[in-house]
N, C-alpha and C positions, 0 to 999 in steps of 0.2 A: 863461406865454402871450403876454405882454407878447414879452419874450426873441424865441421862438420867432416872431413875430410879424415883430418885428423883421430877420428871418433870410428874412421869403421863406414862415412855412411855420403856415400855418391850424392852427388850433387851436381846442376847445371841447370842455366839459364831457361828459366819456365819457356817461354814461347819461340817459336823460331817462327820467323818470316821471311819469307820465301822470295822478297825479294832483295832481300840482305843477301843470301847465298851466291854463292860465285855463276854457278852457273844462268842465275836467272839475274845481279845485276849487272844494271848499266845496260841492258834489255832494251830494243825500244819497248815502248810503252809502258816502260815501269815507272810507276811516278812513288815519292815519300809517302809513307800510308803512318802519318804520326801517333796515332792512336795505337796499330800495329808496334809500330817501334817505344811504345813508353812501356806497354805491354811487357814488349822483350829487353829490355835497359833496366828494367825495376820488376820483374819476377821470378820466382825462383821453383824448380820443379825434383819433390825428392822423390823418396823409394815409392813405385808404385805399382805392385802387384800380388796375384794372388799368395802366393808362398809366404806374404807378411802377419804374422801375429797379432794379437791386437797388447803384448807384452812387446814388440817391434815399433810398433805405433805409438806406443806408447816412450817409447826411449827415444824415439827417432823426434819426437815433440820435446820432449823434456832436454837433450842432446839443443835443439835448432833455439829452444828458450834461452838457456846457458849461452849460447854464443851466441845472442842480440842482447843480451845482458850485458855482455862484454863490451859489446864498442861503447856503451852508453856510460 
């Protein structure tokens, strides 16, 4: 995510899990949700909006590819 941000591309963890949010965490009936937690812990949300051009999408994909390659 830092590498993407340095390239001007915002990202965040891909899946929000309501039961981990402060308003709900530890409340009555809140149980662990292992699949939701795994998705939250291992996913990434990239820019997604109607103003993205095909070139923007290509640039985001290429930047992500380079960022991942740098980790290997």
